[in-house]
C-alpha positions as CSV (number, residue, x, y, z in Angstrom):
1,M,178.1,67.5,124.3
2,R,177.4,71.4,123.6
3,I,175.1,70.8,120.7
4,P,172.3,68.9,122.8
5,Y,172.7,71.7,125.2
6,L,172.4,74.9,123.0
7,L,169.1,72.6,121.5
8,A,167.9,72.0,124.8
9,C,168.7,75.1,126.1
10,S,166.7,76.9,122.7
11,T,163.7,74.5,123.0
12,L,163.3,75.3,126.8
13,L,163.5,79.5,125.5
14,A,161.6,79.3,122.9
15,A,158.4,77.3,124.5
16,A,158.8,79.8,127.7
17,A,158.9,83.1,125.2
18,G,156.5,83.1,122.4
19,V,157.9,86.0,121.4
20,A,157.6,86.6,117.4
21,S,159.8,89.7,117.6
22,A,162.8,90.8,119.1
23,A,162.4,93.0,122.4
24,T,164.6,95.1,125.0
25,I,163.7,94.5,128.8
26,T,165.5,96.2,131.3
27,I,166.8,94.3,134.4
28,A,166.8,95.5,138.1
29,T,169.5,93.8,139.6
30,V,172.3,94.2,142.9
31,N,175.9,94.0,142.6
32,N,176.6,90.8,144.0
33,G,179.1,88.2,142.7
34,D,176.5,86.0,141.2
35,M,174.4,88.5,139.6
36,I,177.8,90.1,138.0
37,T,178.0,86.5,136.9
38,M,174.3,86.6,135.3
39,Q,175.1,89.7,134.0
40,K,178.0,88.4,131.8
41,L,176.8,85.3,130.8
42,S,173.1,86.4,129.4
43,S,174.5,87.7,126.0
44,K,174.1,83.8,125.2
45,W,170.1,84.6,126.1
46,E,170.4,87.2,123.9
47,Q,172.2,85.5,120.6
48,Q,169.9,82.8,121.1
49,T,166.5,84.4,121.0
50,G,167.5,88.4,119.2
51,N,166.6,90.1,122.8
52,T,168.7,92.4,124.2
53,I,169.0,93.2,127.8
54,N,169.4,97.1,130.1
55,W,171.0,96.6,132.7
56,V,170.3,98.4,135.8
57,V,173.2,97.4,138.9
58,L,172.6,98.7,142.3
59,E,173.7,98.6,145.8
60,E,171.3,96.8,147.7
61,N,169.8,99.6,149.6
62,V,169.7,101.7,146.8
63,L,167.8,99.0,144.6
64,R,165.7,98.0,147.1
65,Q,164.4,101.5,147.2
66,R,164.3,101.7,143.6
67,V,162.5,98.7,143.0
68,T,159.5,99.5,145.6
69,T,159.2,103.0,144.5
70,D,158.2,101.5,140.9
71,I,156.3,99.0,141.6
72,A,154.3,100.7,144.4
73,T,153.6,103.6,141.7
74,K,153.2,101.1,138.5
75,G,156.0,103.6,137.2
76,G,157.1,100.8,134.6
77,Q,161.0,101.3,134.2
78,F,162.1,97.6,134.7
79,D,160.7,94.3,133.5
80,I,162.5,92.1,135.7
81,L,163.3,93.0,139.1
82,T,165.5,91.3,142.0
83,I,163.7,90.9,145.0
84,G,164.0,88.4,147.8
85,S,161.3,86.2,149.6
86,Y,160.4,88.5,151.8
87,E,158.9,91.5,149.2
88,T,157.1,88.5,146.6
89,P,154.5,87.2,148.7
90,I,153.2,90.7,150.2
91,W,153.6,92.1,146.5
92,G,152.2,88.7,144.7
93,K,149.1,89.2,146.9
94,Q,148.6,92.7,145.9
95,G,148.6,92.1,142.1
96,W,151.8,94.0,141.5
97,L,153.5,90.7,140.2
98,L,153.0,88.6,137.1
99,P,152.3,84.6,138.5
100,L,155.2,82.1,137.0
101,N,153.4,79.0,136.9
102,G,153.5,78.5,133.0
103,F,157.1,77.4,132.3
104,P,157.4,74.3,130.4
105,A,157.7,71.0,131.9
106,S,161.3,71.3,131.1
107,Y,161.7,73.7,133.4
108,D,161.0,71.3,136.2
109,Y,159.7,73.6,138.9
110,N,159.7,69.9,141.3
111,D,163.2,70.5,140.8
112,I,163.7,73.5,142.9
113,F,163.2,73.1,146.7
114,K,159.7,73.0,148.2
115,G,160.5,75.6,151.0
116,V,162.4,78.1,148.4
117,R,158.8,77.6,146.4
118,D,156.8,78.2,149.2
119,A,158.6,81.3,150.3
120,L,158.1,82.5,146.7
121,S,154.6,82.0,146.3
122,A,151.3,83.5,147.6
123,N,147.6,81.8,147.1
124,G,149.4,79.1,145.7
125,K,151.0,81.0,143.0
126,L,154.7,81.2,142.4
127,Y,155.5,85.1,141.7
128,A,159.3,84.6,141.7
129,V,161.7,82.0,140.7
130,P,165.1,81.7,142.6
131,F,167.9,82.9,141.4
132,Y,170.0,81.5,144.8
133,A,169.2,80.9,148.5
134,E,170.8,81.4,151.5
135,S,170.6,80.8,155.1
136,S,173.7,82.1,157.5
137,F,176.8,80.3,159.2
138,T,180.4,81.4,160.2
139,F,183.0,81.1,158.3
140,Y,186.6,80.8,160.1
141,R,190.3,81.1,159.1
142,K,191.2,77.3,160.2
143,D,194.8,78.3,160.1
144,L,194.9,81.0,162.4
145,F,192.5,79.0,165.0
146,E,195.4,76.2,164.8
147,A,197.8,78.8,165.6
148,A,196.2,79.9,168.4
149,G,195.6,76.2,169.5
150,L,191.6,77.2,169.2
151,K,188.8,74.7,168.1
152,M,185.6,76.3,166.5
153,P,182.9,73.8,167.7
154,A,180.0,72.9,165.3
155,K,177.4,75.2,167.4
156,P,179.1,77.7,168.4
157,T,177.8,80.3,171.0
158,Y,177.9,84.2,171.0
159,D,179.9,84.2,174.2
160,E,182.6,81.7,172.4
161,I,182.8,83.6,169.2
162,A,183.4,87.4,171.5
163,Q,185.9,84.9,173.1
164,F,187.6,83.6,169.7
165,A,187.4,87.3,168.3
166,D,189.0,88.6,171.5
167,K,191.9,86.0,171.0
168,L,192.3,86.4,167.1
169,T,192.4,90.2,166.5
170,D,195.7,91.8,166.0
171,K,195.1,95.3,165.0
172,S,198.8,95.8,163.9
173,K,198.6,92.9,161.4
174,E,195.2,95.1,160.6
175,R,193.6,91.7,161.5
176,Y,190.5,91.7,163.1
177,G,188.9,89.1,165.2
178,I,185.2,89.7,163.2
179,C,183.9,91.0,160.4
180,L,180.0,91.8,160.7
181,R,177.5,94.2,158.7
182,G,177.7,97.4,160.2
183,K,175.8,99.0,157.1
184,A,172.1,100.7,157.9
185,G,169.4,98.7,155.7
186,W,166.5,96.1,156.7
187,G,168.4,93.6,154.5
188,E,172.0,95.0,155.9
189,N,172.8,95.3,159.5
190,M,169.7,93.9,160.3
191,A,169.9,91.0,158.4
192,F,172.3,89.7,161.3
193,V,171.2,91.7,163.8
194,D,167.6,90.3,163.7
195,T,169.6,86.6,164.1
196,L,171.3,87.9,166.7
197,V,168.3,89.1,168.7
198,N,166.2,86.1,168.3
199,G,169.4,84.0,169.7
200,F,169.6,86.3,172.4
201,G,165.5,85.0,172.8
202,G,164.4,88.3,171.5
203,Q,161.7,89.1,169.2
204,W,160.3,92.2,167.0
205,F,156.7,92.3,168.4
206,D,154.8,89.9,171.3
207,M,151.6,88.3,170.4
208,K,149.7,91.6,170.1
209,W,152.0,93.3,168.2
210,N,153.5,95.4,170.8
211,P,156.8,96.5,170.2
212,E,160.1,94.6,172.4
213,L,162.6,96.9,171.2
214,T,163.6,98.2,174.4
215,S,163.5,94.5,176.1
216,A,166.3,92.9,177.8
217,P,167.1,90.4,175.2
218,W,167.5,93.5,172.3
219,K,169.2,95.4,175.0
220,A,171.7,92.4,175.8
221,A,171.9,91.5,172.2
222,I,172.4,95.3,170.9
223,N,175.2,96.0,173.3
224,Y,177.0,92.6,172.6
225,Y,177.2,93.5,168.8
226,V,178.6,97.4,169.7
227,N,181.1,96.1,172.3
228,L,181.8,92.9,169.7
229,L,182.7,95.2,166.9
230,H,184.5,98.1,169.1
231,R,187.4,95.7,169.9
232,D,187.4,93.4,167.3
233,G,186.1,94.9,164.4
234,P,187.6,96.4,161.6
235,P,187.8,100.2,161.4
236,G,184.5,101.9,159.4
237,V,182.2,99.1,160.1
238,T,179.1,101.6,159.4
239,G,180.2,101.7,156.2
240,N,180.5,97.4,155.6
241,G,177.7,95.3,154.0
242,F,177.8,92.2,152.3
243,N,180.1,92.6,149.7
244,E,182.5,95.1,152.0
245,N,182.7,92.0,154.6
246,L,183.8,89.4,152.0
247,A,186.6,91.4,150.7
248,L,187.7,92.0,154.0
249,F,187.4,88.4,154.8
250,S,189.0,87.2,151.2
251,T,191.8,89.1,151.3
252,G,192.8,88.0,154.7
253,H,191.7,90.7,157.4
254,C,188.7,88.8,159.4
255,A,189.7,85.8,161.5
256,M,185.7,85.2,161.7
257,W,182.8,86.5,159.5
258,I,179.0,85.5,160.1
259,D,177.2,86.0,157.7
260,A,175.3,84.3,154.3
261,T,176.2,81.0,152.7
262,V,176.0,82.3,149.5
263,A,179.5,83.8,150.4
264,A,180.9,80.3,150.6
265,G,181.5,80.1,147.1
266,M,183.4,83.4,146.4
267,V,185.8,82.6,149.5
268,F,186.5,79.2,148.1
269,D,187.4,80.3,144.7
270,K,191.2,80.5,144.5
271,T,190.8,83.4,141.6
272,K,188.8,85.6,143.6
273,S,189.8,84.9,147.2
274,Q,193.7,84.9,149.2
275,V,192.4,82.6,152.1
276,A,190.6,79.6,149.7
277,D,192.7,77.0,151.2
278,K,192.2,78.6,155.0
279,V,188.5,78.5,155.1
280,G,186.4,76.9,157.5
281,F,182.8,76.8,158.4
282,T,180.3,76.1,160.8
283,A,176.5,76.6,162.0
284,A,175.3,80.6,162.7
285,P,175.9,80.9,166.5
286,H,173.4,80.9,169.3
287,G,172.9,82.4,172.7
288,V,169.6,81.0,174.9
289,T,168.1,79.6,171.5
290,E,169.4,78.4,168.2
291,H,165.7,79.8,166.7
292,G,166.1,82.1,164.1
293,T,170.1,82.3,164.7
294,G,170.3,81.3,160.8
295,W,168.3,82.9,158.2
296,F,166.5,82.1,155.5
297,W,166.8,84.2,151.8
298,S,165.9,83.6,148.6
299,W,167.2,86.4,145.9
300,A,164.5,86.1,142.6
301,L,163.5,87.1,139.8
302,A,160.1,88.8,139.3
303,V,158.0,90.2,136.6
304,P,156.2,93.5,137.7
305,A,152.7,93.4,136.1
306,S,153.6,96.9,134.8
307,S,156.1,95.8,132.4
308,K,154.7,95.6,128.5
309,K,157.4,92.7,127.6
310,A,156.4,89.8,129.8
311,D,157.1,87.5,127.1
312,A,160.5,88.3,126.7
313,A,161.1,89.0,130.4
314,K,159.6,84.9,131.3
315,S,162.2,83.9,128.9
316,F,165.3,85.4,130.4
317,L,163.8,84.3,133.4
318,A,162.9,80.5,132.4
319,W,166.7,80.7,131.4
320,A,168.6,82.2,134.2
321,T,166.3,80.1,137.1
322,S,167.1,76.9,135.1
323,K,168.9,73.8,135.5
324,D,170.9,74.7,132.1
325,Y,172.2,78.2,133.7
326,V,173.7,75.9,136.8
327,K,175.4,74.0,134.5
328,L,176.6,76.9,132.0
329,V,177.9,78.8,135.1
330,G,179.8,75.5,136.2
331,E,181.5,75.2,132.9
332,T,182.4,78.6,132.4
333,N,183.6,80.0,135.6
334,G,183.9,77.1,138.0
335,W,181.5,74.7,140.1
336,T,182.1,76.7,143.5
337,G,180.2,79.5,141.6
338,V,177.1,78.1,140.6
339,P,173.9,79.8,142.2
340,P,173.3,78.0,145.5
341,G,170.1,76.5,147.3
342,T,167.3,76.1,145.2
343,R,167.8,72.9,142.8
344,E,167.9,69.6,143.9
345,S,169.8,68.9,140.9
346,T,172.8,71.1,142.2
347,Y,173.0,69.1,145.1
348,D,173.0,65.9,143.3
349,N,176.0,66.9,140.6
350,P,179.0,65.2,141.2
351,N,181.0,68.0,139.7
352,Y,179.5,70.6,142.4
353,I,179.9,68.3,145.1
354,K,183.3,67.7,144.3
355,A,184.6,71.2,144.4
356,A,182.1,72.5,147.1
357,P,183.2,71.0,150.4
358,F,180.7,73.5,151.9
359,A,177.7,72.0,150.2
360,A,175.6,69.6,152.2
361,T,176.4,72.2,155.3
362,V,174.5,75.2,152.9
363,K,171.5,72.7,152.0
364,T,171.2,71.7,155.4
365,A,171.4,75.2,156.7
366,I,168.7,76.3,153.8
367,L,166.3,73.3,154.6
368,S,166.6,73.8,158.4
369,A,165.8,77.8,158.6
370,D,162.3,77.8,159.9
371,I,160.3,81.1,158.9
372,T,157.6,80.1,160.9
373,H,159.4,79.4,164.2
374,P,161.9,82.1,164.4
375,T,162.0,83.3,168.2
376,K,162.4,81.3,171.5
377,N,158.7,82.6,172.5
378,P,155.4,83.0,170.3
379,V,155.2,85.5,167.7
380,P,152.3,86.8,165.7
381,Y,154.7,86.8,162.3
382,T,156.7,84.5,160.2
383,G,160.2,85.3,158.8
384,I,163.7,84.9,160.6
385,Q,165.6,88.3,159.7
386,Y,162.8,90.3,158.6
387,V,158.8,90.7,159.9
388,A,156.9,89.1,157.0
389,I,154.0,92.7,157.0
390,P,154.5,95.2,154.2
391,E,155.5,98.1,157.3
392,F,158.5,96.2,157.9
393,Q,160.7,97.7,154.9
394,G,160.4,101.0,156.7
395,I,160.6,100.0,160.4
396,G,163.7,97.7,159.8
397,T,165.6,100.5,157.6
398,Q,164.7,102.8,160.7
399,V,166.1,101.2,163.4
400,G,169.0,100.0,161.1
401,Q,169.8,103.7,161.2
402,F,169.6,103.4,165.0
403,V,171.5,100.3,165.3
404,A,174.0,102.1,163.1
405,A,174.1,105.4,164.7
406,A,174.8,103.2,168.2
407,L,177.9,101.6,166.7
408,A,178.8,104.8,165.1
409,G,178.9,106.0,169.2
410,Q,176.5,108.7,168.1
411,M,174.1,107.6,170.9
412,S,173.8,104.8,173.1
413,V,172.3,101.9,172.9
414,D,169.7,102.2,175.2
415,D,169.1,106.3,173.8
416,A,169.0,104.2,170.1
417,L,166.4,101.3,170.9
418,A,164.0,104.0,173.3
419,K,163.9,106.3,169.8
420,A,163.6,102.6,168.0
421,Q,160.7,101.4,170.2
422,A,159.1,104.5,169.5
423,A,159.3,105.1,166.2
424,T,158.4,101.8,165.1
425,K,155.1,101.8,167.9
426,S,154.0,105.1,165.9
427,T,154.4,103.2,162.4
428,M,151.9,100.0,164.1
429,Q,149.5,102.2,165.7
430,Q,149.4,104.5,162.2
431,A,149.1,100.9,160.2
432,G,146.2,99.7,162.6
433,Y,148.1,96.8,164.5
434,L,147.5,98.8,167.9
435,Q,144.8,100.4,169.1
């Protein structure tokens, strides 16, 4: 079984690379579990190609800052960037990324979910290949719900989530009813907060690009968020992002956690999670609407136009996002840990379906997330937990800092949103969206 696999993989690499001599490539990536696995397994690609990798593994906010600065200044520090469905089409249109349409037929682009391919494309060209894709949903402890006589609905409301959290919090046992992202950042706390605001009927901008951050839905959503975490969240919540909450949930400190579907593979992994046999999952909560309550994201790999080692970089991308790589992870680390959400073949694989009870729910959540209809009312932008304009990275980060300040008790929710509104309006005026 191993010889055909290696031959197929080597053929794919040789066709994709066209590299005459060995190269050292530098990869910037995030310190999430799936990327750590990629780093560990990458020695196989190095052995097969003769190339070597210099890894730069960073916390999410730091990664975003470093790669954005490097690509905007054409710094050329990196040959491969880990970026997402927000940056890819924007940077692709600006000519900052190399198109990735030239992989061999064995790569099978059509096996990648069309919605994921479209999110990583611009002007008909694919500018990044997906390492994994995700939506968001609600994790919960089945044993705690059963002991308390509670039943999790298939589509919970935010009111129900708050009621459950109140009943399940037991701070004497260091058990908290809810864990949510509190760390400031457009891709950290605001990833969740945006979906919360959407569910409460809010939006970032009206149809004329006027910011809406002091609207009633925003105030209701942020007050809900702050009050819920003060009552039922863990201490130090403003320092908690995806990885911190994953650790809290996996060690039994959270009764519920609303976050990325990609975490399912980790919390169901008995070698990494103390609650693997106690986890349930259901849809992301909603409020007055279900539009935009489950986010869409893909962590993807791209080659900056400034790279001088593009052939080797593309060879690695063809390896790390292939069907063979999914198989390698499954056979090496267990099938619950394969990169989810990108390929039809993953969800047709009986080994994965058997090992991953969450597979069908995750696939449905990803395919049903509609970035073109993210809010209750019409808006001039696409994107669920982000606004697909270049200015949003700065706007989202700044607003995230104000929201974190309100969560920390450094200012009231009204004051935080007033400052966020003023800052956002100023940015939109300077960018020419408003007169």
